[in-house]
Biopython code that builds the backbone (N, CA, C, O; Angstrom):
import numpy as np
from Bio.PDB.StructureBuilder import StructureBuilder

atoms = [
    (1, "MET", "N", (34.289, 17.407, -85.197)),
    (1, "MET", "CA", (35.716, 17.320, -84.958)),
    (1, "MET", "C", (36.477, 17.286, -86.278)),
    (1, "MET", "O", (37.581, 17.821, -86.386)),
    (2, "ALA", "N", (35.883, 16.662, -87.264)),
    (2, "ALA", "CA", (36.534, 16.621, -88.570)),
    (2, "ALA", "C", (36.707, 18.035, -89.133)),
    (2, "ALA", "O", (37.721, 18.324, -89.768)),
    (3, "ARG", "N", (35.734, 18.911, -88.907)),
    (3, "ARG", "CA", (35.842, 20.298, -89.380)),
    (3, "ARG", "C", (36.982, 21.022, -88.670)),
    (3, "ARG", "O", (37.689, 21.822, -89.284)),
    (4, "LEU", "N", (37.163, 20.745, -87.380)),
    (4, "LEU", "CA", (38.286, 21.354, -86.663)),
    (4, "LEU", "C", (39.613, 20.918, -87.258)),
    (4, "LEU", "O", (40.514, 21.736, -87.444)),
    (5, "ARG", "N", (39.734, 19.630, -87.558)),
    (5, "ARG", "CA", (40.971, 19.125, -88.167)),
    (5, "ARG", "C", (41.230, 19.796, -89.502)),
    (5, "ARG", "O", (42.370, 20.138, -89.815)),
    (6, "LEU", "N", (40.163, 19.992, -90.306)),
    (6, "LEU", "CA", (40.311, 20.647, -91.601)),
    (6, "LEU", "C", (40.782, 22.091, -91.456)),
    (6, "LEU", "O", (41.410, 22.635, -92.364)),
    (7, "LYS", "N", (40.485, 22.704, -90.333)),
    (7, "LYS", "CA", (40.919, 24.084, -90.066)),
    (7, "LYS", "C", (42.323, 24.124, -89.452)),
    (7, "LYS", "O", (42.830, 25.199, -89.134)),
    (8, "GLY", "N", (42.947, 22.960, -89.287)),
    (8, "GLY", "CA", (44.316, 22.904, -88.795)),
    (8, "GLY", "C", (44.472, 22.637, -87.313)),
    (8, "GLY", "O", (45.596, 22.631, -86.810)),
    (9, "PHE", "N", (43.383, 22.416, -86.599)),
    (9, "PHE", "CA", (43.468, 22.105, -85.179)),
    (9, "PHE", "C", (43.892, 20.654, -84.994)),
    (9, "PHE", "O", (43.507, 19.778, -85.768)),
    (10, "GLY", "N", (44.686, 20.412, -83.964)),
    (10, "GLY", "CA", (45.027, 19.056, -83.567)),
    (10, "GLY", "C", (44.057, 18.590, -82.494)),
    (10, "GLY", "O", (43.520, 19.398, -81.737)),
    (11, "LEU", "N", (43.837, 17.296, -82.433)),
    (11, "LEU", "CA", (42.941, 16.720, -81.428)),
    (11, "LEU", "C", (43.693, 15.658, -80.643)),
    (11, "LEU", "O", (44.346, 14.787, -81.217)),
    (12, "SER", "N", (43.593, 15.744, -79.327)),
    (12, "SER", "CA", (44.298, 14.818, -78.460)),
    (12, "SER", "C", (43.306, 13.918, -77.728)),
    (12, "SER", "O", (42.284, 14.386, -77.229)),
    (13, "ILE", "N", (43.616, 12.622, -77.669)),
    (13, "ILE", "CA", (42.826, 11.710, -76.855)),
    (13, "ILE", "C", (43.547, 11.605, -75.511)),
    (13, "ILE", "O", (44.668, 11.103, -75.429)),
    (14, "ASP", "N", (42.887, 12.084, -74.472)),
    (14, "ASP", "CA", (43.485, 12.177, -73.141)),
    (14, "ASP", "C", (43.216, 10.903, -72.349)),
    (14, "ASP", "O", (42.219, 10.217, -72.579)),
    (15, "ASP", "N", (44.113, 10.591, -71.412)),
    (15, "ASP", "CA", (43.949, 9.436, -70.510)),
    (15, "ASP", "C", (43.727, 8.143, -71.275)),
    (15, "ASP", "O", (42.875, 7.334, -70.906)),
    (16, "PHE", "N", (44.508, 7.945, -72.357)),
    (16, "PHE", "CA", (44.313, 6.755, -73.182)),
    (16, "PHE", "C", (44.439, 5.485, -72.347)),
    (16, "PHE", "O", (45.352, 5.342, -71.534)),
    (17, "GLY", "N", (43.516, 4.583, -72.564)),
    (17, "GLY", "CA", (43.507, 3.307, -71.866)),
    (17, "GLY", "C", (42.543, 3.266, -70.700)),
    (17, "GLY", "O", (42.382, 2.222, -70.068)),
    (18, "THR", "N", (41.902, 4.382, -70.404)),
    (18, "THR", "CA", (40.959, 4.430, -69.285)),
    (18, "THR", "C", (39.625, 4.995, -69.743)),
    (18, "THR", "O", (39.549, 5.683, -70.761)),
    (19, "GLY", "N", (38.591, 4.706, -69.001)),
    (19, "GLY", "CA", (37.281, 5.319, -69.218)),
    (19, "GLY", "C", (36.801, 5.262, -70.651)),
    (19, "GLY", "O", (36.803, 4.204, -71.280)),
    (20, "TRP", "N", (36.386, 6.417, -71.163)),
    (20, "TRP", "CA", (35.792, 6.473, -72.488)),
    (20, "TRP", "C", (36.814, 6.409, -73.615)),
    (20, "TRP", "O", (36.439, 6.172, -74.763)),
    (21, "SER", "N", (38.090, 6.612, -73.319)),
    (21, "SER", "CA", (39.105, 6.673, -74.374)),
    (21, "SER", "C", (39.467, 5.267, -74.850)),
    (21, "SER", "O", (40.454, 4.675, -74.412)),
    (22, "SER", "N", (38.663, 4.769, -75.732)),
    (22, "SER", "CA", (38.802, 3.388, -76.190)),
    (22, "SER", "C", (39.394, 3.316, -77.589)),
    (22, "SER", "O", (39.608, 4.333, -78.248)),
    (23, "LEU", "N", (39.653, 2.091, -78.022)),
    (23, "LEU", "CA", (40.138, 1.877, -79.381)),
    (23, "LEU", "C", (39.105, 2.339, -80.401)),
    (23, "LEU", "O", (39.462, 2.807, -81.482)),
    (24, "ALA", "N", (37.820, 2.210, -80.058)),
    (24, "ALA", "CA", (36.770, 2.673, -80.969)),
    (24, "ALA", "C", (36.925, 4.163, -81.246)),
    (24, "ALA", "O", (36.731, 4.603, -82.379)),
    (25, "GLN", "N", (37.269, 4.937, -80.233)),
    (25, "GLN", "CA", (37.456, 6.370, -80.422)),
    (25, "GLN", "C", (38.586, 6.653, -81.416)),
    (25, "GLN", "O", (38.491, 7.573, -82.228)),
    (26, "LEU", "N", (39.650, 5.856, -81.344)),
    (26, "LEU", "CA", (40.784, 6.068, -82.249)),
    (26, "LEU", "C", (40.398, 5.830, -83.702)),
    (26, "LEU", "O", (40.947, 6.467, -84.602)),
    (27, "SER", "N", (39.465, 4.924, -83.938)),
    (27, "SER", "CA", (39.076, 4.634, -85.313)),
    (27, "SER", "C", (37.983, 5.565, -85.822)),
    (27, "SER", "O", (37.739, 5.622, -87.027)),
    (28, "GLN", "N", (37.322, 6.296, -84.928)),
    (28, "GLN", "CA", (36.188, 7.128, -85.336)),
    (28, "GLN", "C", (36.487, 8.627, -85.337)),
    (28, "GLN", "O", (35.793, 9.389, -86.010)),
    (29, "VAL", "N", (37.492, 9.055, -84.608)),
    (29, "VAL", "CA", (37.780, 10.483, -84.456)),
    (29, "VAL", "C", (39.179, 10.763, -85.023)),
    (29, "VAL", "O", (40.107, 9.992, -84.780)),
    (30, "PRO", "N", (39.335, 11.854, -85.771)),
    (30, "PRO", "CA", (40.631, 12.141, -86.397)),
    (30, "PRO", "C", (41.653, 12.751, -85.424)),
    (30, "PRO", "O", (42.052, 13.906, -85.573)),
    (31, "PHE", "N", (42.062, 11.969, -84.446)),
    (31, "PHE", "CA", (43.034, 12.448, -83.460)),
    (31, "PHE", "C", (44.401, 12.650, -84.093)),
    (31, "PHE", "O", (44.738, 12.022, -85.097)),
    (32, "THR", "N", (45.191, 13.550, -83.481)),
    (32, "THR", "CA", (46.569, 13.782, -83.895)),
    (32, "THR", "C", (47.558, 13.404, -82.792)),
    (32, "THR", "O", (48.760, 13.299, -83.033)),
    (33, "GLU", "N", (47.034, 13.199, -81.574)),
    (33, "GLU", "CA", (47.894, 12.953, -80.413)),
    (33, "GLU", "C", (47.203, 12.011, -79.445)),
    (33, "GLU", "O", (45.989, 12.068, -79.249)),
    (34, "LEU", "N", (48.003, 11.149, -78.849)),
    (34, "LEU", "CA", (47.515, 10.214, -77.844)),
    (34, "LEU", "C", (48.275, 10.472, -76.553)),
    (34, "LEU", "O", (49.505, 10.514, -76.552)),
    (35, "LYS", "N", (47.548, 10.647, -75.450)),
    (35, "LYS", "CA", (48.181, 10.877, -74.151)),
    (35, "LYS", "C", (47.988, 9.619, -73.305)),
    (35, "LYS", "O", (46.865, 9.274, -72.938)),
    (36, "ILE", "N", (49.089, 8.943, -73.003)),
    (36, "ILE", "CA", (49.029, 7.711, -72.212)),
    (36, "ILE", "C", (48.775, 8.069, -70.756)),
    (36, "ILE", "O", (49.507, 8.865, -70.168)),
    (37, "ASP", "N", (47.742, 7.483, -70.182)),
    (37, "ASP", "CA", (47.337, 7.792, -68.822)),
    (37, "ASP", "C", (48.458, 7.500, -67.817)),
    (37, "ASP", "O", (49.193, 6.521, -67.950)),
    (38, "GLN", "N", (48.569, 8.369, -66.817)),
    (38, "GLN", "CA", (49.614, 8.225, -65.801)),
    (38, "GLN", "C", (49.508, 6.914, -65.030)),
    (38, "GLN", "O", (50.508, 6.436, -64.494)),
    (39, "GLY", "N", (48.327, 6.330, -64.966)),
    (39, "GLY", "CA", (48.174, 5.048, -64.281)),
    (39, "GLY", "C", (49.010, 3.944, -64.904)),
    (39, "GLY", "O", (49.383, 2.984, -64.229)),
    (40, "PHE", "N", (49.304, 4.079, -66.193)),
    (40, "PHE", "CA", (50.160, 3.106, -66.874)),
    (40, "PHE", "C", (51.625, 3.537, -66.844)),
    (40, "PHE", "O", (52.520, 2.692, -66.851)),
    (41, "VAL", "N", (51.869, 4.831, -66.812)),
    (41, "VAL", "CA", (53.230, 5.367, -66.912)),
    (41, "VAL", "C", (53.982, 5.282, -65.584)),
    (41, "VAL", "O", (55.129, 4.838, -65.541)),
    (42, "THR", "N", (53.330, 5.711, -64.504)),
    (42, "THR", "CA", (53.996, 5.766, -63.202)),
    (42, "THR", "C", (54.409, 4.369, -62.751)),
    (42, "THR", "O", (53.564, 3.494, -62.565)),
    (43, "GLY", "N", (55.708, 4.167, -62.578)),
    (43, "GLY", "CA", (56.233, 2.883, -62.131)),
    (43, "GLY", "C", (56.424, 1.861, -63.231)),
    (43, "GLY", "O", (56.801, 0.723, -62.951)),
    (44, "ALA", "N", (56.175, 2.236, -64.473)),
    (44, "ALA", "CA", (56.279, 1.269, -65.573)),
    (44, "ALA", "C", (57.695, 0.731, -65.766)),
    (44, "ALA", "O", (57.877, -0.365, -66.297)),
    (45, "HIS", "N", (58.694, 1.494, -65.338)),
    (45, "HIS", "CA", (60.080, 1.029, -65.489)),
    (45, "HIS", "C", (60.335, -0.251, -64.686)),
    (45, "HIS", "O", (61.233, -1.022, -65.026)),
    (46, "SER", "N", (59.558, -0.483, -63.632)),
    (46, "SER", "CA", (59.796, -1.656, -62.778)),
    (46, "SER", "C", (58.613, -2.631, -62.753)),
    (46, "SER", "O", (58.644, -3.623, -62.025)),
    (47, "GLN", "N", (57.578, -2.353, -63.540)),
    (47, "GLN", "CA", (56.395, -3.221, -63.560)),
    (47, "GLN", "C", (56.140, -3.689, -64.996)),
    (47, "GLN", "O", (55.616, -2.933, -65.815)),
    (48, "PRO", "N", (56.511, -4.927, -65.295)),
    (48, "PRO", "CA", (56.436, -5.425, -66.672)),
    (48, "PRO", "C", (55.059, -5.283, -67.332)),
    (48, "PRO", "O", (54.982, -5.003, -68.528)),
    (49, "ARG", "N", (53.987, -5.468, -66.585)),
    (49, "ARG", "CA", (52.654, -5.356, -67.193)),
    (49, "ARG", "C", (52.349, -3.912, -67.600)),
    (49, "ARG", "O", (51.792, -3.672, -68.672)),
    (50, "LYS", "N", (52.712, -2.962, -66.753)),
    (50, "LYS", "CA", (52.521, -1.554, -67.110)),
    (50, "LYS", "C", (53.398, -1.192, -68.304)),
    (50, "LYS", "O", (52.953, -0.518, -69.233)),
    (51, "ARG", "N", (54.636, -1.645, -68.269)),
    (51, "ARG", "CA", (55.547, -1.363, -69.393)),
    (51, "ARG", "C", (54.974, -1.916, -70.689)),
    (51, "ARG", "O", (55.071, -1.270, -71.732)),
    (52, "ALA", "N", (54.386, -3.091, -70.638)),
    (52, "ALA", "CA", (53.800, -3.695, -71.840)),
    (52, "ALA", "C", (52.663, -2.845, -72.391)),
    (52, "ALA", "O", (52.524, -2.705, -73.606)),
    (53, "VAL", "N", (51.849, -2.276, -71.505)),
    (53, "VAL", "CA", (50.749, -1.409, -71.942)),
    (53, "VAL", "C", (51.306, -0.139, -72.579)),
    (53, "VAL", "O", (50.818, 0.299, -73.621)),
    (54, "VAL", "N", (52.313, 0.446, -71.965)),
    (54, "VAL", "CA", (52.937, 1.655, -72.511)),
    (54, "VAL", "C", (53.545, 1.345, -73.875)),
    (54, "VAL", "O", (53.351, 2.099, -74.829)),
    (55, "GLU", "N", (54.273, 0.248, -73.968)),
    (55, "GLU", "CA", (54.916, -0.123, -75.221)),
    (55, "GLU", "C", (53.890, -0.379, -76.326)),
    (55, "GLU", "O", (54.080, 0.048, -77.465)),
    (56, "ALA", "N", (52.806, -1.076, -75.989)),
    (56, "ALA", "CA", (51.746, -1.341, -76.968)),
    (56, "ALA", "C", (51.062, -0.045, -77.396)),
    (56, "ALA", "O", (50.718, 0.114, -78.567)),
    (57, "SER", "N", (50.864, 0.877, -76.463)),
    (57, "SER", "CA", (50.255, 2.168, -76.791)),
    (57, "SER", "C", (51.145, 2.952, -77.745)),
    (57, "SER", "O", (50.658, 3.566, -78.694)),
    (58, "LEU", "N", (52.449, 2.932, -77.492)),
    (58, "LEU", "CA", (53.389, 3.619, -78.377)),
    (58, "LEU", "C", (53.394, 2.993, -79.767)),
    (58, "LEU", "O", (53.413, 3.706, -80.770)),
    (59, "ASP", "N", (53.376, 1.673, -79.828)),
    (59, "ASP", "CA", (53.347, 0.984, -81.122)),
    (59, "ASP", "C", (52.079, 1.339, -81.896)),
    (59, "ASP", "O", (52.132, 1.617, -83.094)),
    (60, "LEU", "N", (50.952, 1.328, -81.211)),
    (60, "LEU", "CA", (49.680, 1.673, -81.847)),
    (60, "LEU", "C", (49.716, 3.112, -82.354)),
    (60, "LEU", "O", (49.302, 3.384, -83.481)),
    (61, "ALA", "N", (50.204, 4.023, -81.538)),
    (61, "ALA", "CA", (50.275, 5.429, -81.933)),
    (61, "ALA", "C", (51.156, 5.609, -83.169)),
    (61, "ALA", "O", (50.812, 6.376, -84.068)),
    (62, "ARG", "N", (52.280, 4.915, -83.219)),
    (62, "ARG", "CA", (53.168, 5.013, -84.387)),
    (62, "ARG", "C", (52.439, 4.541, -85.642)),
    (62, "ARG", "O", (52.525, 5.177, -86.693)),
    (63, "LYS", "N", (51.730, 3.436, -85.528)),
    (63, "LYS", "CA", (51.016, 2.887, -86.687)),
    (63, "LYS", "C", (49.891, 3.809, -87.150)),
    (63, "LYS", "O", (49.521, 3.796, -88.324)),
    (64, "LEU", "N", (49.346, 4.608, -86.233)),
    (64, "LEU", "CA", (48.281, 5.552, -86.573)),
    (64, "LEU", "C", (48.825, 6.951, -86.845)),
    (64, "LEU", "O", (48.055, 7.887, -87.058)),
    (65, "ASP", "N", (50.153, 7.096, -86.840)),
    (65, "ASP", "CA", (50.829, 8.370, -87.086)),
    (65, "ASP", "C", (50.383, 9.454, -86.108)),
    (65, "ASP", "O", (50.074, 10.576, -86.509)),
    (66, "LEU", "N", (50.352, 9.103, -84.813)),
    (66, "LEU", "CA", (49.957, 10.032, -83.761)),
    (66, "LEU", "C", (51.168, 10.424, -82.925)),
    (66, "LEU", "O", (52.058, 9.608, -82.690)),
    (67, "LYS", "N", (51.197, 11.669, -82.479)),
    (67, "LYS", "CA", (52.174, 12.077, -81.471)),
    (67, "LYS", "C", (51.753, 11.421, -80.158)),
    (67, "LYS", "O", (50.583, 11.091, -79.965)),
    (68, "VAL", "N", (52.718, 11.237, -79.262)),
    (68, "VAL", "CA", (52.411, 10.621, -77.971)),
    (68, "VAL", "C", (52.955, 11.478, -76.843)),
    (68, "VAL", "O", (54.083, 11.967, -76.898)),
    (69, "VAL", "N", (52.123, 11.651, -75.811)),
    (69, "VAL", "CA", (52.527, 12.325, -74.578)),
    (69, "VAL", "C", (52.338, 11.326, -73.444)),
    (69, "VAL", "O", (51.263, 10.743, -73.304)),
    (70, "ALA", "N", (53.362, 11.125, -72.643)),
    (70, "ALA", "CA", (53.258, 10.280, -71.454)),
    (70, "ALA", "C", (52.888, 11.171, -70.276)),
    (70, "ALA", "O", (53.617, 12.109, -69.951)),
    (71, "GLU", "N", (51.764, 10.883, -69.638)),
    (71, "GLU", "CA", (51.301, 11.663, -68.491)),
    (71, "GLU", "C", (51.865, 11.092, -67.193)),
    (71, "GLU", "O", (52.144, 9.896, -67.103)),
    (72, "GLY", "N", (52.026, 11.935, -66.212)),
    (72, "GLY", "CA", (52.399, 11.486, -64.874)),
    (72, "GLY", "C", (53.827, 11.007, -64.741)),
    (72, "GLY", "O", (54.110, 10.130, -63.925)),
    (73, "VAL", "N", (54.738, 11.569, -65.530)),
    (73, "VAL", "CA", (56.150, 11.176, -65.438)),
    (73, "VAL", "C", (56.743, 11.866, -64.219)),
    (73, "VAL", "O", (56.907, 13.086, -64.193)),
    (74, "GLU", "N", (57.061, 11.065, -63.214)),
    (74, "GLU", "CA", (57.544, 11.617, -61.951)),
    (74, "GLU", "C", (58.926, 11.113, -61.549)),
    (74, "GLU", "O", (59.511, 11.613, -60.588)),
    (75, "SER", "N", (59.449, 10.135, -62.269)),
    (75, "SER", "CA", (60.771, 9.615, -61.902)),
    (75, "SER", "C", (61.679, 9.557, -63.120)),
    (75, "SER", "O", (61.222, 9.386, -64.250)),
    (76, "VAL", "N", (62.978, 9.702, -62.864)),
    (76, "VAL", "CA", (63.973, 9.602, -63.923)),
    (76, "VAL", "C", (63.923, 8.216, -64.545)),
    (76, "VAL", "O", (64.087, 8.082, -65.757)),
    (77, "ASP", "N", (63.700, 7.182, -63.742)),
    (77, "ASP", "CA", (63.642, 5.813, -64.267)),
    (77, "ASP", "C", (62.505, 5.646, -65.272)),
    (77, "ASP", "O", (62.689, 5.021, -66.317)),
    (78, "ASP", "N", (61.330, 6.200, -64.963)),
    (78, "ASP", "CA", (60.218, 6.119, -65.919)),
    (78, "ASP", "C", (60.546, 6.913, -67.181)),
    (78, "ASP", "O", (60.266, 6.460, -68.291)),
    (79, "TRP", "N", (61.140, 8.103, -67.013)),
    (79, "TRP", "CA", (61.486, 8.913, -68.179)),
    (79, "TRP", "C", (62.505, 8.196, -69.061)),
    (79, "TRP", "O", (62.378, 8.220, -70.285)),
    (80, "GLN", "N", (63.519, 7.555, -68.458)),
    (80, "GLN", "CA", (64.518, 6.827, -69.239)),
    (80, "GLN", "C", (63.878, 5.663, -69.988)),
    (80, "GLN", "O", (64.213, 5.413, -71.146)),
    (81, "MET", "N", (62.952, 4.945, -69.333)),
    (81, "MET", "CA", (62.256, 3.846, -69.998)),
    (81, "MET", "C", (61.463, 4.370, -71.196)),
    (81, "MET", "O", (61.494, 3.777, -72.274)),
    (82, "LEU", "N", (60.749, 5.489, -71.001)),
    (82, "LEU", "CA", (59.962, 6.077, -72.089)),
    (82, "LEU", "C", (60.866, 6.493, -73.243)),
    (82, "LEU", "O", (60.528, 6.273, -74.406)),
    (83, "ALA", "N", (62.008, 7.092, -72.931)),
    (83, "ALA", "CA", (62.949, 7.502, -73.972)),
    (83, "ALA", "C", (63.457, 6.285, -74.742)),
    (83, "ALA", "O", (63.572, 6.330, -75.966)),
    (84, "GLU", "N", (63.759, 5.204, -74.035)),
    (84, "GLU", "CA", (64.206, 3.969, -74.691)),
    (84, "GLU", "C", (63.141, 3.426, -75.636)),
    (84, "GLU", "O", (63.461, 2.856, -76.679)),
    (85, "LEU", "N", (61.878, 3.603, -75.269)),
    (85, "LEU", "CA", (60.769, 3.111, -76.090)),
    (85, "LEU", "C", (60.392, 4.095, -77.195)),
    (85, "LEU", "O", (59.525, 3.798, -78.017)),
    (86, "GLY", "N", (61.030, 5.257, -77.223)),
    (86, "GLY", "CA", (60.797, 6.220, -78.286)),
    (86, "GLY", "C", (59.749, 7.266, -78.000)),
    (86, "GLY", "O", (59.275, 7.928, -78.923)),
    (87, "CYS", "N", (59.374, 7.433, -76.744)),
    (87, "CYS", "CA", (58.418, 8.479, -76.375)),
    (87, "CYS", "C", (59.206, 9.710, -75.941)),
    (87, "CYS", "O", (59.894, 9.683, -74.920)),
    (88, "GLY", "N", (59.107, 10.781, -76.710)),
    (88, "GLY", "CA", (59.910, 11.960, -76.436)),
    (88, "GLY", "C", (59.180, 13.110, -75.775)),
    (88, "GLY", "O", (59.771, 14.167, -75.553)),
    (89, "ILE", "N", (57.895, 12.927, -75.450)),
    (89, "ILE", "CA", (57.149, 14.018, -74.828)),
    (89, "ILE", "C", (56.582, 13.531, -73.502)),
    (89, "ILE", "O", (55.892, 12.514, -73.440)),
    (90, "ALA", "N", (56.884, 14.276, -72.443)),
    (90, "ALA", "CA", (56.425, 13.899, -71.107)),
    (90, "ALA", "C", (55.731, 15.063, -70.437)),
    (90, "ALA", "O", (56.004, 16.232, -70.706)),
    (91, "GLN", "N", (54.829, 14.695, -69.558)),
    (91, "GLN", "CA", (54.130, 15.678, -68.734)),
    (91, "GLN", "C", (54.103, 15.098, -67.329)),
    (91, "GLN", "O", (53.793, 13.920, -67.150)),
    (92, "GLY", "N", (54.419, 15.899, -66.349)),
    (92, "GLY", "CA", (54.391, 15.419, -64.974)),
    (92, "GLY", "C", (55.369, 16.155, -64.094)),
    (92, "GLY", "O", (56.065, 17.068, -64.537)),
    (93, "ALA", "N", (55.412, 15.748, -62.845)),
    (93, "ALA", "CA", (56.209, 16.439, -61.837)),
    (93, "ALA", "C", (57.702, 16.434, -62.154)),
    (93, "ALA", "O", (58.416, 17.350, -61.745)),
    (94, "LEU", "N", (58.188, 15.424, -62.872)),
    (94, "LEU", "CA", (59.607, 15.412, -63.220)),
    (94, "LEU", "C", (59.944, 16.597, -64.127)),
    (94, "LEU", "O", (61.027, 17.172, -64.022)),
    (95, "VAL", "N", (59.035, 16.955, -64.997)),
    (95, "VAL", "CA", (59.238, 18.073, -65.917)),
    (95, "VAL", "C", (58.950, 19.387, -65.196)),
    (95, "VAL", "O", (59.783, 20.293, -65.171)),
    (96, "SER", "N", (57.759, 19.475, -64.613)),
    (96, "SER", "CA", (57.376, 20.682, -63.890)),
    (96, "SER", "C", (56.045, 20.462, -63.202)),
    (96, "SER", "O", (55.153, 19.804, -63.738)),
    (97, "LEU", "N", (55.922, 21.016, -62.021)),
    (97, "LEU", "CA", (54.615, 21.107, -61.384)),
    (97, "LEU", "C", (53.834, 22.192, -62.119)),
    (97, "LEU", "O", (54.438, 22.997, -62.828)),
    (98, "PRO", "N", (52.525, 22.237, -61.974)),
    (98, "PRO", "CA", (51.767, 23.307, -62.636)),
    (98, "PRO", "C", (52.316, 24.681, -62.239)),
    (98, "PRO", "O", (52.652, 24.927, -61.081)),
    (99, "VAL", "N", (52.394, 25.564, -63.237)),
    (99, "VAL", "CA", (52.891, 26.921, -62.995)),
    (99, "VAL", "C", (51.938, 27.933, -63.625)),
    (99, "VAL", "O", (51.246, 27.620, -64.593)),
    (100, "PRO", "N", (51.903, 29.135, -63.079)),
    (100, "PRO", "CA", (51.113, 30.190, -63.725)),
    (100, "PRO", "C", (51.663, 30.474, -65.120)),
    (100, "PRO", "O", (52.860, 30.320, -65.360)),
    (101, "ALA", "N", (50.805, 30.881, -66.023)),
    (101, "ALA", "CA", (51.211, 31.151, -67.403)),
    (101, "ALA", "C", (52.375, 32.138, -67.466)),
    (101, "ALA", "O", (53.242, 32.012, -68.331)),
    (102, "ALA", "N", (52.404, 33.101, -66.580)),
    (102, "ALA", "CA", (53.471, 34.104, -66.584)),
    (102, "ALA", "C", (54.843, 33.483, -66.324)),
    (102, "ALA", "O", (55.855, 34.036, -66.754)),
    (103, "ASN", "N", (54.896, 32.340, -65.628)),
    (103, "ASN", "CA", (56.173, 31.687, -65.306)),
    (103, "ASN", "C", (56.612, 30.684, -66.374)),
    (103, "ASN", "O", (57.732, 30.175, -66.315)),
    (104, "LEU", "N", (55.764, 30.401, -67.329)),
    (104, "LEU", "CA", (56.075, 29.376, -68.324)),
    (104, "LEU", "C", (57.359, 29.652, -69.105)),
    (104, "LEU", "O", (58.126, 28.717, -69.335)),
    (105, "PRO", "N", (57.627, 30.884, -69.523)),
    (105, "PRO", "CA", (58.894, 31.120, -70.235)),
    (105, "PRO", "C", (60.125, 30.701, -69.432)),
    (105, "PRO", "O", (61.091, 30.202, -70.010)),
    (106, "ASP", "N", (60.111, 30.893, -68.122)),
    (106, "ASP", "CA", (61.246, 30.487, -67.291)),
    (106, "ASP", "C", (61.389, 28.968, -67.258)),
    (106, "ASP", "O", (62.506, 28.450, -67.287)),
    (107, "VAL", "N", (60.272, 28.255, -67.198)),
    (107, "VAL", "CA", (60.307, 26.784, -67.183)),
    (107, "VAL", "C", (60.862, 26.270, -68.503)),
    (107, "VAL", "O", (61.715, 25.383, -68.518)),
    (108, "VAL", "N", (60.385, 26.818, -69.600)),
    (108, "VAL", "CA", (60.858, 26.396, -70.921)),
    (108, "VAL", "C", (62.344, 26.696, -71.068)),
    (108, "VAL", "O", (63.095, 25.866, -71.581)),
    (109, "ALA", "N", (62.772, 27.858, -70.629)),
    (109, "ALA", "CA", (64.189, 28.222, -70.708)),
    (109, "ALA", "C", (65.043, 27.240, -69.915)),
    (109, "ALA", "O", (66.132, 26.869, -70.353)),
    (110, "HIS", "N", (64.553, 26.817, -68.751)),
    (110, "HIS", "CA", (65.284, 25.852, -67.928)),
    (110, "HIS", "C", (65.521, 24.554, -68.687)),
    (110, "HIS", "O", (66.630, 24.020, -68.671)),
    (111, "TRP", "N", (64.485, 24.040, -69.352)),
    (111, "TRP", "CA", (64.590, 22.756, -70.051)),
    (111, "TRP", "C", (65.360, 22.859, -71.355)),
    (111, "TRP", "O", (65.743, 21.835, -71.919)),
    (112, "ARG", "N", (65.593, 24.051, -71.841)),
    (112, "ARG", "CA", (66.364, 24.225, -73.080)),
    (112, "ARG", "C", (67.857, 24.343, -72.806)),
    (112, "ARG", "O", (68.661, 24.367, -73.738)),
    (113, "ARG", "N", (68.231, 24.418, -71.526)),
    (113, "ARG", "CA", (69.657, 24.517, -71.187)),
    (113, "ARG", "C", (70.360, 23.222, -71.562)),
    (113, "ARG", "O", (69.750, 22.154, -71.522)),
    (114, "PRO", "N", (71.637, 23.303, -71.925)),
    (114, "PRO", "CA", (72.408, 22.074, -72.206)),
    (114, "PRO", "C", (72.361, 21.123, -71.009)),
    (114, "PRO", "O", (72.438, 21.546, -69.856)),
    (115, "GLY", "N", (72.237, 19.870, -71.302)),
    (115, "GLY", "CA", (72.215, 18.859, -70.248)),
    (115, "GLY", "C", (70.801, 18.393, -69.927)),
    (115, "GLY", "O", (70.625, 17.440, -69.168)),
    (116, "TYR", "N", (69.796, 19.045, -70.489)),
    (116, "TYR", "CA", (68.418, 18.643, -70.271)),
    (116, "TYR", "C", (67.812, 18.144, -71.548)),
    (116, "TYR", "O", (66.644, 17.755, -71.566)),
]
sb = StructureBuilder()
sb.init_structure("model")
sb.init_model(0)
sb.init_chain("A")
sb.init_seg("    ")
for serial, (resi, resn, name, xyz) in enumerate(atoms, 1):
    if name == "N":
        sb.init_residue(resn, " ", resi, " ")
    sb.init_atom(name, np.array(xyz, "f"), 0.0, 1.0, " ", f" {name:<3s}", serial, name[0])
structure = sb.get_structure()
C-alpha cells in the first residue's frame, strides 16, 4: 500500500468504526481518507451517542490530516449536523441513489446548481 501512495494513489478506510477498520489500521496503513460508517451517521442529529462517535471520528481524521466521507446520509438533519461539525463530503440517498455511470454527469450538474 505504501508503494501505491508513492505513485499518487489515495487510500480510503471504509466503514470506519466497524469490523476490521480499527485504530490499529490507521496507524499502520498510509490512508488519505476515512469513511464514517452509516451506522454512526444515520440519526446522529438526534442521538447524542452516535453524534459523539461522529464528532470523535472527525476530530481524529483532522489530527491525522485525512479527508472524511460520511456514509449513509439520508436526512437533511443529519447533513446539517455533519456540516456544523465540519464534514463536507457525504454519500447516501440524500445526495443520490446509485446511478449508472452514464447518468453521473447529470447528477453532478444538479448538485452544482446554485442553492445546493
